[in-house]
DOLO-195705 format. One line per field, with one value per residue (C-alpha): x negated, y, z negated; residue number from 0. Coordinates in nm, 2 decimals, always signed. Layout:
# DOLO-195705
c1 [X,...]
c2 [Y,...]
c3 [Z,...]
resi [NUM,...]
This chain:
# DOLO-195705
c1 [+0.76,+0.41,+0.13,-0.19,-0.50,-0.70,-1.07,-1.19,-1.42,-1.47,-1.26,-0.96,-0.91,-0.68,-0.42,-0.19,-0.16,+0.08,+0.45,+0.73,+0.94,+1.26,+1.09,+0.92,+1.22,+1.18,+0.84,+0.84,+0.81,+0.94,+0.63,+0.49,+0.16,+0.33,+0.56,+0.27,+0.06,+0.36,+0.43,+0.06,+0.02,+0.36,+0.25,-0.06,+0.15,+0.39,+0.11,-0.01,+0.34,+0.40,+0.09,+0.18,+0.55,+0.52,+0.26,+0.43,+0.75,+0.59,+0.58,+0.50,+0.63,+0.28,+0.41,+0.10,-0.16,+0.04,+0.04,-0.34,-0.41,-0.20,-0.40,-0.73,-0.64,-0.52,-0.79,-1.09,-1.01,-0.73,-0.93,-1.21,-0.97,-0.76,-0.95,-0.70,-0.39,-0.17,-0.27,-0.11,+0.14,+0.25,+0.61,+0.47,+0.29,+0.63,+0.77,+0.47,+0.50,+0.88,+0.83,+0.55,+0.76,+1.06,+0.83,+0.63,+0.92,+1.08,+0.97,+1.17,+1.46,+1.53,+1.48,+1.17,+1.01,+1.33,+1.66,+1.53,+1.27,+1.53,+1.78,+1.51,+1.32,+1.56,+1.92,+2.05,+2.30,+2.59,+2.50,+2.51,+2.85,+2.70,+2.57,+2.19,+1.95,+1.71,+1.37,+1.53,+1.35,+1.51,+1.41,+1.26,+1.59,+1.78,+1.54,+1.58,+1.96,+1.94,+1.71,+1.92,+2.22,+2.05,+1.84,+2.06,+2.37,+2.15,+2.01,+2.36,+2.46,+2.19,+2.25,+2.57,+2.42,+2.13,+2.30,+2.44,+2.13,+1.85,+1.99,+2.25,+2.14,+1.77,+1.69,+1.31,+1.23,+0.87,+0.70,+0.86,+0.76,+0.40,+0.37,+0.49,+0.22,-0.05,+0.06,+0.07,-0.28,-0.42,-0.25,-0.29,+0.08,+0.35,+0.57,+0.91,+0.96,+1.31,+1.36,+1.70,+1.81,+1.80,+1.44,+1.35,+1.50,+1.29,+0.98,+1.05,+0.77,+0.51,+0.57,+0.58,+0.24,+0.10,+0.23,+0.06,-0.26,-0.25,-0.21,-0.54,-0.72,-1.00,-0.90,-1.04,-0.83,-0.49,-0.30,-0.11,+0.23,+0.24,+0.59,+0.74,+1.07,+0.95,+0.99,+0.63,+0.47,+0.26,+0.14,+0.02,-0.29,-0.36,-0.68,-0.81,-0.90,-1.28,-1.33,-1.16,-1.24,-0.96,-0.90,-1.26,-1.29,-0.97,-1.06,-1.40,-1.24,-0.98,-1.25,-1.49,-1.22,-1.07,-1.41,-1.48,-1.14,-1.18,-1.51,-1.35,-1.06,-1.27,-1.52,-1.25,-1.15,-1.49,-1.52,-1.16,-1.29,-1.29,-0.91,-0.86,-1.13,-1.06,-1.19,-0.98,-1.10,-1.00,-0.72,-0.53,-0.60,-0.46,-0.18,-0.05,-0.22,-0.42,-0.67,-0.82,-0.79,-1.01,-0.81,-0.88,-0.52,-0.37,-0.59,-0.48,-0.11,-0.17,-0.32,+0.00,+0.23,+0.07,-0.03,+0.31,+0.46,+0.17,+0.16,+0.53,+0.43,+0.15,+0.39,+0.62,+0.32,+0.23,+0.59,+0.64,+0.31,+0.18,+0.50,+0.80,+0.61,+0.43,+0.75,+0.94,+0.67,+0.63,+1.00,+1.06,+1.29,+1.10,+1.01,+0.69,+0.53,+0.63,+0.35,+0.33,+0.41,+0.71,+1.00,+1.26,+1.13,+0.82,+0.77,+0.76,+1.11,+1.22,+1.09,+1.22,+1.57,+1.46,+1.31,+1.62,+1.84,+1.62,+1.62,+1.99,+2.09,+1.85,+1.99,+2.35,+2.30,+2.10,+2.37,+2.64,+2.44,+2.35,+2.71,+2.85,+2.58,+2.65,+3.02,+2.99,+2.73,+2.93,+3.26,+3.17,+2.81,+2.75,+3.07,+2.98,+2.62,+2.76,+3.00,+2.72,+2.49,+2.76,+2.78,+2.41,+2.23,+1.95,+1.72,+1.45,+1.49,+1.46,+1.15,+0.99,+1.05,+0.94,+0.60,+0.58,+0.65,+0.37,+0.13,+0.23,+0.23,-0.11,-0.26,-0.08,-0.23,-0.58,-0.61,-0.64,-0.70,-0.38,-0.40,-0.22,+0.08,+0.38,+0.68,+0.90,+1.26,+1.59,+1.76,+2.11,+2.09,+2.12,+1.80,+1.91,+1.78,+1.99,+2.28,+2.12,+1.85,+2.11,+2.25,+2.61,+2.88,+3.02,+2.69,+2.69,+3.05,+3.01,+2.67,+2.81,+3.10,+2.88,+2.61,+2.87,+3.04,+2.70,+2.61,+2.94,+2.92,+2.56,+2.58,+2.89,+2.73,+2.43,+2.61,+2.96,+3.29,+3.37,+3.08,+3.07,+3.44,+3.51,+3.65,+3.32,+3.11,+3.34,+3.33,+2.95,+2.92,+3.14,+2.94,+2.62,+2.75,+2.85,+2.53,+2.32,+2.46,+2.35,+2.02,+1.95,+2.04,+1.82,+1.53,+1.58,+1.57,+1.33,+1.12,+1.24,+1.47,+1.62,+1.68,+1.62,+1.87,+2.12,+2.08,+2.15,+2.46,+2.60,+2.55,+2.74,+3.02,+3.05,+3.05,+3.37,+3.55,+3.45,+3.68,+3.53,+3.61,+3.45,+3.22,+2.86,+2.91,+2.54,+2.46,+2.74,+2.60,+2.25,+2.37,+2.59,+2.30,+2.07,+2.31,+2.33,+1.96,+1.89,+2.13,+1.99,+1.63,+1.68,+1.89,+1.64,+1.34,+1.51,+1.62,+1.26,+1.13,+1.40,+1.29,+0.94,+1.07,+1.29,+1.00,+0.79,+1.07,+1.08,+1.39,+1.62,+1.73,+1.37,+1.33,+1.66,+1.52,+1.20,+1.39,+1.58,+1.27,+1.07,+1.35,+1.38,+1.01,+1.01,+1.28,+1.05,+0.73,+0.88,+1.04,+0.71,+0.50,+0.73,+0.72,+0.34,+0.32,+0.55,+0.34,+0.00,+0.09,+0.30,+0.51,+0.55,+0.20,-0.04,-0.14,+0.22,+0.45,+0.74,+0.86,+1.12,+1.29,+1.31,+1.47,+1.73,+1.83,+1.84,+2.05,+2.29,+2.31,+2.36,+2.65,+2.82,+2.83,+2.52,+2.39,+2.07,+1.78,+1.78,+1.80,+1.74,+2.09,+2.04,+1.70,+1.83,+2.12,+1.90,+1.65,+1.92,+2.08,+1.75,+1.65,+2.01,+1.97,+1.63,+1.77,+2.06,+1.83,+1.58,+1.84,+2.04,+1.73,+1.54,+1.55,+1.49,+1.12,+1.06,+0.72,+0.84,+1.04,+0.71,+0.69,+1.03,+0.95,+1.13,+1.33,+1.25,+0.88,+0.89,+1.08,+0.83,+0.55,+0.73,+0.81,+0.47,+0.16,-0.09,-0.35,-0.10,-0.04,-0.39,-0.54,-0.26,-0.31,-0.67,-0.57,-0.33,-0.59,-0.85,-0.60,-0.52,-0.88,-0.96,-0.66,-0.75,-1.11,-1.00,-0.73,-0.68,-0.79,-0.48,-0.62,-0.71,-0.38,-0.39,-0.74,-0.63,-0.34,-0.57,-0.82,-0.56,-0.41,-0.74,-0.77,-0.42,-0.45,-0.79,-0.68,-0.34,-0.46,-0.75,-0.53,-0.47,-0.82,-0.74,-0.44,-0.66,-0.92,-0.66,-0.50,-0.84,-0.93,-1.24,-1.40,-1.44,-1.78]
c2 [-3.22,-3.32,-3.14,-3.31,-3.10,-3.14,-3.19,-3.14,-2.86,-2.61,-2.33,-2.55,-2.64,-2.35,-2.48,-2.77,-3.06,-3.02,-3.02,-3.08,-2.78,-2.91,-2.98,-2.64,-2.46,-2.69,-2.55,-2.30,-1.95,-1.71,-1.70,-1.44,-1.43,-1.38,-1.11,-0.92,-0.93,-0.84,-0.54,-0.44,-0.47,-0.30,-0.01,+0.04,+0.04,+0.28,+0.53,+0.50,+0.55,+0.86,+1.03,+0.97,+1.01,+1.36,+1.44,+1.30,+1.11,+0.78,+0.48,+0.11,-0.21,-0.35,-0.71,-0.87,-0.69,-0.76,-1.14,-1.12,-0.94,-1.20,-1.49,-1.31,-1.25,-1.61,-1.78,-1.58,-1.40,-1.60,-1.93,-1.75,-1.61,-1.93,-2.23,-2.49,-2.31,-2.47,-2.39,-2.10,-2.20,-2.04,-1.99,-1.81,-1.58,-1.51,-1.42,-1.18,-1.00,-0.97,-0.79,-0.57,-0.46,-0.38,-0.16,+0.00,+0.12,+0.30,+0.65,+0.62,+0.41,+0.66,+0.96,+1.10,+1.19,+1.33,+1.39,+1.49,+1.75,+1.88,+1.94,+2.09,+2.31,+2.42,+2.40,+2.74,+2.80,+2.85,+2.53,+2.34,+2.47,+2.69,+2.39,+2.43,+2.71,+2.69,+2.57,+2.41,+2.08,+1.76,+1.63,+1.29,+1.16,+1.30,+1.13,+0.80,+0.83,+0.91,+0.62,+0.38,+0.49,+0.39,+0.10,-0.21,-0.20,-0.25,-0.57,-0.71,-0.60,-0.82,-1.15,-1.25,-1.18,-1.41,-1.72,-1.55,-1.37,-1.60,-1.95,-1.95,-1.68,-1.72,-1.35,-1.33,-1.05,-1.02,-0.87,-1.12,-1.41,-1.27,-1.25,-1.62,-1.73,-1.54,-1.70,-2.04,-1.99,-1.87,-2.14,-2.42,-2.50,-2.58,-2.32,-2.39,-2.27,-2.30,-2.32,-2.30,-2.51,-2.20,-2.14,-2.51,-2.46,-2.15,-2.35,-2.62,-2.58,-2.45,-2.70,-3.00,-2.92,-2.85,-3.19,-3.37,-3.19,-3.27,-3.64,-3.64,-3.40,-3.47,-3.60,-3.31,-3.05,-3.20,-3.05,-3.31,-3.29,-3.34,-3.48,-3.75,-3.57,-3.28,-3.25,-3.26,-2.99,-2.77,-2.43,-2.11,-2.05,-2.42,-2.43,-2.65,-2.52,-2.57,-2.48,-2.14,-1.93,-1.70,-1.59,-1.49,-1.30,-1.11,-1.02,-0.90,-0.68,-0.54,-0.47,-0.28,-0.07,+0.01,+0.13,+0.34,+0.50,+0.57,+0.74,+0.97,+1.05,+1.15,+1.33,+1.53,+1.69,+1.84,+1.92,+2.02,+2.14,+1.77,+1.76,+2.03,+2.05,+2.31,+2.10,+2.28,+2.63,+2.88,+3.04,+2.72,+2.62,+2.94,+3.00,+2.65,+2.43,+2.22,+2.06,+1.72,+1.54,+1.22,+1.05,+0.68,+0.62,+0.81,+0.60,+0.28,+0.38,+0.43,+0.08,-0.06,+0.14,+0.03,+0.22,+0.27,+0.43,+0.66,+0.76,+0.87,+1.06,+1.23,+1.32,+1.48,+1.66,+1.81,+1.89,+2.06,+2.23,+2.30,+2.38,+2.46,+2.65,+2.89,+2.93,+3.03,+3.27,+3.45,+3.47,+3.64,+3.37,+3.36,+3.64,+3.80,+3.84,+3.50,+3.25,+2.96,+2.71,+2.90,+2.66,+2.94,+3.20,+3.06,+2.84,+2.53,+2.60,+2.67,+2.35,+2.15,+2.19,+2.03,+1.75,+1.70,+1.70,+1.43,+1.20,+1.23,+1.16,+0.87,+0.73,+0.77,+0.61,+0.33,+0.28,+0.25,+0.01,-0.22,-0.22,-0.31,-0.57,-0.73,-0.74,-0.89,-1.14,-1.25,-1.29,-1.39,-1.48,-1.72,-1.91,-1.94,-2.05,-2.32,-2.44,-2.47,-2.64,-2.91,-3.00,-2.96,-3.29,-3.35,-3.53,-3.27,-3.24,-3.61,-3.63,-3.35,-3.49,-3.84,-3.70,-3.50,-3.82,-4.00,-3.72,-3.73,-4.10,-4.12,-3.85,-3.97,-4.31,-4.19,-3.88,-3.89,-3.53,-3.31,-2.99,-2.66,-2.68,-2.51,-2.75,-2.71,-2.80,-2.74,-2.42,-2.56,-2.72,-2.50,-2.57,-2.45,-2.51,-2.68,-2.48,-2.46,-2.24,-1.99,-1.69,-1.76,-1.56,-1.47,-1.31,-1.12,-0.99,-0.89,-0.73,-0.54,-0.41,-0.31,-0.15,+0.05,+0.17,+0.26,+0.46,+0.65,+0.73,+0.84,+1.06,+1.23,+1.28,+1.45,+1.68,+1.72,+1.59,+1.93,+1.89,+1.51,+1.39,+1.02,+0.96,+1.09,+0.84,+0.55,+0.64,+0.67,+0.32,+0.17,+0.35,+0.23,-0.13,-0.10,+0.07,-0.17,-0.45,-0.27,-0.18,-0.55,-0.66,-0.40,-0.49,-0.86,-0.81,-0.52,-0.51,-0.15,-0.06,+0.27,+0.41,+0.77,+0.74,+0.57,+0.87,+1.11,+0.91,+0.92,+1.29,+1.33,+1.12,+1.31,+1.64,+1.51,+1.39,+1.67,+1.97,+2.30,+2.47,+2.20,+2.36,+2.24,+2.08,+2.08,+1.91,+1.65,+1.58,+1.52,+1.29,+1.09,+1.05,+0.94,+0.67,+0.53,+0.54,+0.36,+0.08,+0.02,+0.04,-0.21,-0.45,-0.46,-0.51,-0.80,-0.96,-0.93,-1.10,-1.36,-1.45,-1.50,-1.72,-1.92,-2.01,-2.13,-2.29,-2.05,-2.02,-1.74,-1.71,-1.64,-1.37,-1.21,-1.20,-1.05,-0.78,-0.68,-0.68,-0.48,-0.23,-0.18,-0.12,+0.11,+0.33,+0.41,+0.44,+0.65,+0.90,+0.94,+0.98,+1.24,+1.44,+1.42,+1.55,+1.83,+1.93,+1.91,+2.05,+2.34,+2.15,+2.23,+2.34,+2.28,+1.93,+1.82,+1.97,+1.73,+1.74,+1.48,+1.70,+1.98,+1.75,+1.64,+1.98,+2.13,+1.84,+1.90,+2.27,+2.20,+1.95,+2.17,+2.48,+2.69,+2.87,+2.79,+3.03,+3.22,+2.99,+2.68,+2.55,+2.56,+2.39,+2.13,+2.04,+2.00,+1.78,+1.58,+1.51,+1.39,+1.17,+1.04,+0.90,+0.76,+0.60,+0.44,+0.29,+0.17,+0.01,-0.15,-0.31,-0.38,-0.76,-0.77,-0.79,-0.51,-0.35,-0.01,+0.03,+0.11,+0.43,+0.56,+0.74,+0.66,+0.96,+0.89,+0.87,+1.19,+1.37,+1.27,+1.40,+1.74,+1.81,+1.69,+1.90,+1.79,+1.67,+1.41,+1.27,+1.29,+1.06,+0.81,+0.81,+0.73,+0.44,+0.31,+0.34,+0.15,-0.12,-0.16,-0.18,-0.44,-0.66,-0.64,-0.73,-1.03,-1.17,-1.54,-1.49,-1.58,-1.41,-1.08,-0.91,-1.03,-0.89,-0.55,-0.55,-0.63,-0.37,-0.09,-0.19,-0.14,+0.21,+0.30,+0.16,+0.31,+0.67,+0.62,+0.47,+0.71,+1.01,+0.98,+1.11,+1.41,+1.47,+1.45,+1.68,+1.93,+1.92,+1.97,+2.25,+2.08,+2.32,+2.25,+2.28]
c3 [-3.78,-3.82,-3.63,-3.52,-3.46,-3.14,-3.20,-2.84,-2.95,-3.23,-3.08,-3.02,-3.38,-3.44,-3.20,-3.25,-3.01,-2.72,-2.81,-2.56,-2.47,-2.62,-2.95,-2.99,-3.15,-3.45,-3.52,-3.81,-3.65,-3.92,-4.14,-4.37,-4.18,-3.84,-3.99,-4.14,-3.82,-3.61,-3.81,-3.81,-3.43,-3.38,-3.59,-3.38,-3.06,-3.23,-3.31,-2.95,-2.81,-3.02,-2.89,-2.52,-2.57,-2.70,-2.43,-2.13,-2.23,-2.13,-2.37,-2.32,-2.46,-2.49,-2.51,-2.34,-2.55,-2.87,-2.79,-2.71,-3.04,-3.23,-3.08,-3.15,-3.51,-3.58,-3.38,-3.52,-3.84,-4.01,-4.02,-4.20,-4.46,-4.49,-4.35,-4.47,-4.33,-4.06,-3.70,-3.52,-3.24,-2.92,-3.04,-3.35,-3.11,-2.94,-3.28,-3.34,-3.01,-3.06,-3.39,-3.24,-2.94,-3.17,-3.38,-3.10,-2.89,-3.18,-3.06,-2.74,-2.87,-3.15,-2.94,-3.12,-2.79,-2.63,-2.81,-3.16,-3.04,-2.80,-3.08,-3.31,-3.07,-2.80,-2.90,-3.01,-3.30,-3.06,-2.87,-3.19,-3.29,-3.56,-3.75,-3.69,-3.63,-3.34,-3.47,-3.78,-3.85,-3.97,-4.31,-4.36,-4.50,-4.20,-3.96,-4.15,-4.13,-3.75,-3.69,-3.89,-3.69,-3.36,-3.47,-3.46,-3.24,-2.92,-3.07,-3.12,-2.77,-2.62,-2.80,-2.63,-2.28,-2.32,-2.20,-1.89,-1.77,-1.89,-1.92,-1.63,-1.39,-1.46,-1.39,-1.35,-1.61,-1.46,-1.76,-2.00,-1.77,-1.74,-2.12,-2.14,-1.90,-2.09,-2.42,-2.26,-2.13,-2.46,-2.65,-2.40,-2.41,-2.16,-2.00,-1.84,-1.48,-1.35,-0.97,-0.79,-0.50,-0.29,-0.39,-0.31,+0.03,+0.09,-0.01,+0.24,+0.48,+0.24,-0.04,+0.19,+0.33,-0.02,-0.15,+0.14,+0.07,-0.30,-0.23,-0.05,-0.28,-0.52,-0.86,-1.05,-0.86,-0.95,-1.25,-1.45,-1.61,-1.98,-2.01,-1.79,-1.78,-1.57,-1.20,-1.12,-0.90,-1.13,-1.06,-1.23,-1.45,-1.50,-1.71,-1.99,-2.33,-2.29,-1.92,-1.89,-2.20,-2.09,-2.44,-2.52,-2.19,-2.25,-2.61,-2.49,-2.23,-2.47,-2.74,-2.50,-2.34,-2.69,-2.81,-2.50,-2.52,-2.89,-2.83,-2.57,-2.80,-3.09,-2.87,-2.69,-3.02,-3.06,-2.68,-2.58,-2.24,-2.13,-2.16,-1.89,-1.63,-1.36,-1.08,-0.82,-0.92,-1.19,-0.98,-0.93,-1.29,-1.44,-1.18,-1.12,-1.39,-1.14,-1.38,-1.43,-1.76,-1.75,-2.02,-2.04,-2.16,-1.86,-1.63,-1.81,-1.77,-1.40,-1.38,-1.54,-1.32,-1.00,-0.69,-0.53,-0.84,-0.91,-0.54,-0.57,-0.88,-0.69,-0.41,-0.67,-0.82,-0.48,-0.40,-0.73,-0.80,-0.45,-0.26,-0.48,-0.75,-0.51,-0.31,-0.62,-0.73,-0.40,-0.33,-0.67,-0.80,-1.14,-1.38,-1.24,-1.59,-1.72,-1.78,-1.54,-1.82,-1.96,-1.97,-1.96,-1.72,-1.56,-1.25,-1.47,-1.59,-1.23,-1.07,-1.36,-1.22,-0.89,-1.08,-1.28,-0.97,-0.80,-1.11,-1.18,-0.82,-0.80,-1.12,-1.01,-0.67,-0.82,-1.08,-0.81,-0.60,-0.89,-1.01,-0.66,-0.61,-0.95,-0.89,-0.54,-0.65,-0.95,-0.78,-0.43,-0.35,-0.64,-0.56,-0.20,-0.28,-0.52,-0.25,+0.01,-0.24,-0.31,+0.06,+0.13,+0.21,-0.03,+0.21,+0.19,-0.19,-0.23,-0.01,-0.20,-0.54,-0.43,-0.33,-0.65,-0.86,-0.67,-0.77,-1.13,-1.16,-1.00,-1.23,-1.55,-1.52,-1.47,-1.69,-2.06,-2.14,-2.12,-1.92,-1.95,-1.72,-1.58,-1.59,-1.29,-1.35,-1.17,-1.23,-1.16,-1.50,-1.81,-2.01,-2.36,-2.71,-2.97,-3.11,-3.45,-3.31,-3.15,-3.33,-3.43,-3.27,-3.62,-3.69,-3.37,-3.40,-3.77,-3.70,-3.40,-3.60,-3.90,-3.69,-3.49,-3.80,-3.95,-3.63,-3.63,-4.00,-4.01,-3.69,-3.81,-4.15,-3.99,-3.75,-3.88,-3.75,-3.60,-3.35,-3.32,-3.34,-3.41,-3.06,-2.91,-3.10,-3.03,-2.66,-2.68,-2.82,-2.55,-2.28,-2.44,-2.43,-2.06,-1.95,-2.16,-1.95,-1.63,-1.78,-1.87,-1.52,-1.36,-1.59,-1.52,-1.14,-1.10,-1.42,-1.47,-1.75,-1.63,-1.98,-1.88,-1.60,-1.84,-2.08,-1.80,-1.68,-2.03,-2.04,-1.71,-1.84,-2.16,-1.97,-1.80,-2.11,-2.35,-2.36,-2.23,-2.56,-2.77,-3.03,-2.99,-2.66,-2.58,-2.91,-2.86,-2.51,-2.64,-2.92,-2.68,-2.44,-2.72,-2.83,-2.48,-2.43,-2.76,-2.69,-2.34,-2.47,-2.75,-2.55,-2.27,-2.50,-2.68,-2.35,-2.21,-2.53,-2.51,-2.16,-2.29,-2.57,-2.34,-2.11,-2.41,-2.60,-2.89,-3.12,-3.01,-3.37,-3.48,-3.21,-3.33,-3.68,-3.54,-3.36,-3.68,-3.90,-3.64,-3.59,-3.97,-4.01,-3.70,-3.86,-4.14,-3.94,-3.66,-3.90,-4.10,-3.78,-3.64,-3.97,-3.95,-3.60,-3.68,-3.98,-3.81,-3.47,-3.35,-3.11,-2.83,-2.74,-2.46,-2.59,-2.68,-2.42,-2.49,-2.13,-2.19,-2.45,-2.20,-1.95,-2.20,-2.31,-1.96,-1.84,-2.13,-2.04,-1.67,-1.72,-1.98,-1.75,-1.81,-1.50,-1.32,-1.24,-0.91,-0.61,-0.82,-0.74,-0.36,-0.38,-0.63,-0.41,-0.10,-0.27,-0.45,-0.11,+0.05,-0.24,-0.27,+0.08,-0.01,-0.32,-0.13,+0.13,-0.13,-0.36,-0.07,+0.08,-0.24,-0.20,+0.17,+0.16,+0.41,+0.37,+0.50,+0.17,+0.00,+0.20,+0.06,-0.26,-0.59,-0.71,-1.08,-1.01,-0.80,-1.06,-1.33,-1.10,-1.07,-1.44,-1.57,-1.51,-1.24,-1.49,-1.61,-1.26,-1.11,-1.39,-1.34,-0.97,-1.02,-1.24,-0.99,-0.71,-0.92,-0.99,-0.62,-0.52,-0.80,-0.71,-0.34,-0.41,-0.63,-0.41,-0.49,-0.85,-1.05,-1.36,-1.20,-1.28,-1.64,-1.67,-1.54,-1.78,-2.07,-1.95,-1.93,-2.26,-2.44,-2.29,-2.40,-2.75,-2.81,-2.73,-2.89,-3.22,-3.25,-3.20,-3.57,-3.62,-3.41,-3.63,-3.95,-3.80,-3.70,-4.04,-4.21,-3.97,-3.85,-3.60,-3.23,-3.06]
resi [0,1,2,3,4,5,6,7,8,9,10,11,12,13,14,15,16,17,18,19,20,21,22,23,24,25,26,27,28,29,30,31,32,33,34,35,36,37,38,39,40,41,42,43,44,45,46,47,48,49,50,51,52,53,54,55,56,57,58,59,60,61,62,63,64,65,66,67,68,69,70,71,72,73,74,75,76,77,78,79,80,81,82,83,84,85,86,87,88,89,90,91,92,93,94,95,96,97,98,99,100,101,102,103,104,105,106,107,108,109,110,111,112,113,114,115,116,117,118,119,120,121,122,123,124,125,126,127,128,129,130,131,132,133,134,135,136,137,138,139,140,141,142,143,144,145,146,147,148,149,150,151,152,153,154,155,156,157,158,159,160,161,162,163,164,165,166,167,168,169,170,171,172,173,174,175,176,177,178,179,180,181,182,183,184,185,186,187,188,189,190,191,192,193,194,195,196,197,198,199,200,201,202,203,204,205,206,207,208,209,210,211,212,213,214,215,216,217,218,219,220,221,222,223,224,225,226,227,228,229,230,231,232,233,234,235,236,237,238,239,240,241,242,243,244,245,246,247,248,249,250,251,252,253,254,255,256,257,258,259,260,261,262,263,264,265,266,267,268,269,270,271,272,273,274,275,276,277,278,279,280,281,282,283,284,285,286,287,288,289,290,291,292,293,294,295,296,297,298,299,300,301,302,303,304,305,306,307,308,309,310,311,312,313,314,315,316,317,318,319,320,321,322,323,324,325,326,327,328,329,330,331,332,333,334,335,336,337,338,339,340,341,342,343,344,345,346,347,348,349,350,351,352,353,354,355,356,357,358,359,360,361,362,363,364,365,366,367,368,369,370,371,372,373,374,375,376,377,378,379,380,381,382,383,384,385,386,387,388,389,390,391,392,393,394,395,396,397,398,399,400,401,402,403,404,405,406,407,408,409,410,411,412,413,414,415,416,417,418,419,420,421,422,423,424,425,426,427,428,429,430,431,432,433,434,435,436,437,438,439,440,441,442,443,444,445,446,447,448,449,450,451,452,453,454,455,456,457,458,459,460,461,462,463,464,465,466,467,468,469,470,471,472,473,474,475,476,477,478,479,480,481,482,483,484,485,486,487,488,489,490,491,492,493,494,495,496,497,498,499,500,501,502,503,504,505,506,507,508,509,510,511,512,513,514,515,516,517,518,519,520,521,522,523,524,525,526,527,528,529,530,531,532,533,534,535,536,537,538,539,540,541,542,543,544,545,546,547,548,549,550,551,552,553,554,555,556,557,558,559,560,561,562,563,564,565,566,567,568,569,570,571,572,573,574,575,576,577,578,579,580,581,582,583,584,585,586,587,588,589,590,591,592,593,594,595,596,597,598,599,600,601,602,603,604,605,606,607,608,609,610,611,612,613,614,615,616,617,618,619,620,621,622,623,624,625,626,627,628,629,630,631,632,633,634,635,636,637,638,639,640,641,642,643,644,645,646,647,648,649,650,651,652,653,654,655,656,657,658,659,660,661,662,663,664,665,666,667,668,669,670,671,672,673,674,675,676,677,678,679,680,681,682,683,684,685,686,687,688,689,690,691,692,693,694,695,696,697,698,699,700,701,702,703,704,705,706,707,708,709,710,711,712,713,714,715,716,717,718,719,720]
């Protein structure tokens, strides 16, 4: 297909002229340049995620900043290097960010911030069935084998579900949709927005008024549809190439925040006091770890999480470190001489059980509610809705579309310059690309069989068939498949992939099916949970990317290839980075506390029958009951729109606030508060949220990427000031 360059202005020459949505899959997307840049950006995200994953257990997909960096590179740098090369397209950007996400999320998907350090650092010889010594590190080849075992089956899980959850059910996948809007704005391209009959009915009053106002509006204020086949009413970030400069502004924000965060990171190595400021006094600092760490990345993560989530985390922080910890100390439930941050005998280890109880109960209740809702919706509600839709009179619908056609006809006859648009189409039609751009089912089935066999063989090779029997691995894969489906649906509806909860649920399941006399039951439990978490993580990441690609008209086959390439590179990068961290730092330490690994191993010990510290059981049961009620209410009324639901804390967020130290939570709360103030101040600005995301991404990437300098300084024994 030929591509004609736009010559409106100098900056626009690196983008092709507008292409209809149904023609975009034919554009070449799997290119050497896109693959190289995708792997490069993904490697930067991976380094960043390793830093914060080992510190706090938190990682980010970074799909929006990955897309932004891709556009920056191909709009500014690539034309200088290759001035006669073909222009970069929006669907090529989708391919780049798909590779970057697959690479960058490797630390979590392969368990390098949770399961692997839990096995290495905390599992005893008895708990491993006599196969491993506590503190025995994995070799590079073992880590590569483990990563290969977990790297691919989740990708094949997701592919068959795409048509159901994206094409037919049109689940929103908010982050994927937001990334699609950003790419469309940066590339001045068309994005597909599918609206159901039910949504049209809900828009009745509002839309009718808007259409009437648009008919009387000034010519310059009306967005125009690029294709005559669309159903008119256009909304979103509708800006022309020359008038908005969205791309330049976002790149400027990203660059400045990246530099500022980098300066802090390098400076904090030489002045380590800035990592732990005893703002609340020396007593609270030493006794209960109440410190402030003004980390730009922590603040950036809080911005992304939002004020509600970080508020729940702050509530958990106060509950754990200002109420439960002093109570346990003064009641004598912990060893009097143990350090506060002792995971075994100190107050940190004691309140961890309360955190674990809250998170497990929240995950189980959420799992039950989502499952019941999905079953009811699939078998009952959708059928009834379809029946009502068939007998519904389309008078309103016809009137609405007629006014929209008038708008489009008027503008199309008077406007010569195309504008960036959102194409509104009916969701009761399946808008699907041609079959040649879909992954064949023979590929999916054969790949699923091969990746499953590879997983079973490699895991048994690593740990031995005596500890990891074949039936256990087969069961783990089936559980991973089932829980991945639920994880995808939860991600599509709520923008939250509950991978940590999925891991805990699989641990509970294996505690039930594993015989009590099974050798190495703790190790088996950890491995099974890691398999389930990996499947859900990869399936969710790919489905989020597929949503982005669907809205922009990208080829699903190209995104599938991107995920496989990214996962393959991530296997190597993740293994090497983990070896580097183990060689440079004595993990766990005060900088890298690996809290997720502690949660994993303690959950495994709990479900396999190990006793709890004094009075931890009673406190855990009480808190679990309370937050179980909270979770039930929150999940049952999630879609009701009631504002009071914001005041019911999320169990997972509260649990994170308990098991992480206060310095982790306070900085994130500051970020969430700043985000809330900014968005409130810029209400009505459709680009405000995107700017905040770009701002926070620069903070996270700057500290994460420059952490490699800290690693080098530490390895070279560079002195602190």
